[in-house]
Backbone bond lengths (Angstrom), bond angles and torsions (degrees), N, CA, C in turn:
res aa  C-N    CA-C-N  psi(-1)  N-CA   C-N-CA  omega(-1)  CA-C   N-CA-C  phi
1 X - - - 1.459 - - 1.572 107.41 -
2 X 1.304 119.70 103.81 1.439 120.89 -175.84 1.566 106.25 -105.62
3 X 1.323 114.85 127.91 1.484 122.25 175.83 1.526 107.42 -101.79
4 X 1.300 118.30 127.44 1.475 121.76 174.03 1.577 106.26 -133.38
5 X 1.337 113.02 162.19 1.401 119.29 174.98 1.556 112.64 -137.95
6 X 1.316 113.88 162.88 1.482 117.41 175.65 1.454 109.70 -149.51
7 X 1.339 120.49 147.53 1.425 126.57 178.22 1.554 105.62 -114.66
8 X 1.349 117.03 126.64 1.483 120.72 177.30 1.528 108.03 -137.48
9 X 1.333 117.40 142.75 1.406 122.58 161.94 1.475 114.26 -68.96
10 X 1.290 119.15 106.36 1.434 120.39 -175.59 1.467 117.44 -105.94
11 X 1.453 114.00 -1.94 1.512 116.14 173.59 1.474 106.10 -158.54
12 X 1.375 111.61 138.02 1.418 121.38 173.15 1.579 104.78 -131.61
13 X 1.342 112.66 123.93 1.485 117.72 -176.04 1.553 108.51 -119.68
14 X 1.256 116.80 144.89 1.530 121.24 173.72 1.546 106.30 -112.86
15 X 1.332 112.80 127.79 1.440 120.12 179.49 1.513 111.07 -93.95
16 X 1.341 114.26 167.42 1.443 119.18 -178.12 1.537 117.49 -57.09
17 X 1.364 115.58 -34.38 1.447 119.67 176.62 1.518 117.40 -82.83
18 X 1.374 113.82 2.72 1.477 119.06 178.10 1.548 112.70 94.12
19 X 1.352 116.34 -1.18 1.436 121.34 174.68 1.592 107.12 -66.05
20 X 1.289 116.19 154.51 1.425 121.73 -177.51 1.591 106.76 -125.85
21 X 1.316 113.74 122.94 1.445 120.24 175.62 1.492 112.50 -93.65
22 X 1.292 120.87 127.59 1.391 123.07 -179.28 1.611 109.67 -121.71
23 X 1.371 112.83 122.03 1.460 116.25 178.60 1.529 109.27 -111.30
24 X 1.316 114.60 128.64 1.479 122.62 177.38 1.538 106.73 -108.60
25 X 1.323 115.68 129.03 1.428 122.03 175.91 1.495 109.11 -104.89
26 X 1.353 115.19 131.38 1.456 120.16 170.32 1.494 109.49 -106.49
27 X 1.351 117.00 119.09 1.391 121.10 -178.46 1.464 113.39 -110.81
28 X 1.288 117.71 139.82 1.470 124.16 -179.00 1.537 107.18 -115.03
29 X 1.371 113.72 131.88 1.410 121.50 -176.19 1.558 110.16 -121.39
30 X 1.334 114.10 142.83 1.479 117.46 173.80 1.530 102.37 -122.51
31 X 1.342 116.88 118.87 1.432 126.11 -177.97 1.559 110.56 48.63
32 X 1.361 114.47 44.71 1.415 118.55 174.84 1.596 116.67 82.65
33 X 1.308 115.48 -3.45 1.421 121.74 177.15 1.544 111.35 -104.42
34 X 1.355 117.53 124.98 1.431 119.03 -179.11 1.507 113.16 -66.73
35 X 1.293 117.52 125.90 1.464 121.79 -176.85 1.495 111.83 -115.91
36 X 1.294 120.65 -15.51 1.434 122.68 179.24 1.513 110.93 -156.36
37 X 1.322 119.25 156.15 1.445 124.90 176.41 1.497 108.56 -153.23
38 X 1.325 115.90 131.59 1.505 120.97 175.99 1.568 105.30 -127.99
39 X 1.336 113.88 161.85 1.444 120.54 -172.87 1.555 108.41 -129.26
40 X 1.344 112.70 147.53 1.496 120.40 172.06 1.542 104.08 -131.79
41 X 1.306 112.32 135.90 1.501 119.50 179.67 1.454 109.49 -120.08
42 X 1.413 114.86 145.07 1.421 119.55 172.32 1.526 106.75 -141.64
43 X 1.319 115.14 151.01 1.458 122.37 176.28 1.513 109.99 -112.28
44 X 1.348 116.89 129.36 1.454 122.36 176.91 1.535 104.46 -107.30
45 X 1.311 117.18 124.66 1.533 121.68 178.29 1.499 106.37 -90.07
46 X 1.320 115.91 155.67 1.484 120.23 177.98 1.533 111.91 -55.16
47 X 1.345 115.34 127.78 1.448 122.73 -179.08 1.542 112.56 91.22
48 X 1.311 117.96 -3.36 1.521 119.75 175.24 1.509 110.87 -59.92
49 X 1.287 117.67 154.99 1.446 123.79 174.36 1.564 108.17 -66.66
50 X 1.272 113.18 138.44 1.507 118.84 179.71 1.537 107.56 -107.44
51 X 1.328 120.00 12.30 1.412 121.70 179.20 1.539 109.46 -61.69
52 X 1.329 116.18 131.33 1.444 121.14 176.44 1.612 113.58 82.81
53 X 1.294 117.31 -1.62 1.470 121.32 176.77 1.573 110.95 -80.16
54 X 1.271 116.47 144.28 1.454 116.75 173.86 1.489 113.89 -61.35
55 X 1.311 120.58 154.13 1.461 126.52 -172.77 1.589 110.72 -58.45
56 X 1.336 119.28 -33.28 1.399 118.31 -177.33 1.540 111.63 -72.50
57 X 1.353 115.86 -30.98 1.475 119.55 173.42 1.540 111.45 -68.48
58 X 1.336 115.35 -43.84 1.455 122.28 175.22 1.588 111.80 -55.53
59 X 1.288 114.00 -45.14 1.474 120.72 -179.80 1.522 112.40 -62.85
60 X 1.347 117.87 -40.42 1.429 124.91 -179.68 1.590 107.48 -68.15
61 X 1.300 115.60 -44.53 1.517 120.75 -179.16 1.494 106.73 -65.05
62 X 1.312 121.92 -45.72 1.434 120.52 -178.95 1.490 113.66 -65.26
63 X 1.295 121.02 -24.48 1.422 126.28 179.53 1.596 110.65 -81.49
64 X 1.349 113.32 -36.14 1.492 119.96 -174.35 1.486 112.58 -89.42
65 X 1.340 118.38 -35.86 1.419 122.55 -171.43 1.593 109.75 -88.41
66 X 1.397 112.41 67.00 1.424 118.22 173.78 1.597 112.10 -68.76
67 X 1.265 115.36 169.16 1.481 113.31 177.49 1.520 113.94 -60.64
68 X 1.365 115.44 -34.80 1.449 119.50 178.47 1.543 110.62 -61.17
69 X 1.359 118.71 -43.02 1.427 123.14 177.61 1.539 112.08 -63.71
70 X 1.336 115.91 -42.03 1.441 118.79 -176.71 1.538 108.84 -69.57
71 X 1.299 118.27 -38.09 1.421 123.77 177.45 1.545 115.90 -65.05
72 X 1.348 114.28 -34.73 1.418 123.73 -178.30 1.534 111.23 -79.53
73 X 1.362 119.08 -25.81 1.486 122.26 -175.44 1.564 108.77 -74.23
74 X 1.338 113.03 128.43 1.503 117.22 -176.85 1.614 112.07 -61.71
75 X 1.278 115.32 136.48 1.442 122.15 179.87 1.546 106.63 -72.40
76 X 1.365 120.07 145.93 1.426 123.19 -179.53 1.503 114.09 -65.18
C-alpha cells in the first residue's frame, strides 16, 4: 500500500478589482487512487510581489495587472 501526494494549482481566478485568487489542491493517493484532497487559497492584489509564485500565476498577473489596473487599485 503506497501513499503519495501531489500539490497542483487547480484554479486561478481574476476578480473585478484585478486581484487574483489562486487555489492549490493537495491530493493524497493510495496505490494510484485519490483518497483525499484539501485546498489552500491565497489572494494576490495588484502590485503584490510575485516572488516564489509558479510561472502560470506570474503569467496571469502580468497579463491582468496593466498600468490602468495598478493605478486604479487603492494604495494600502
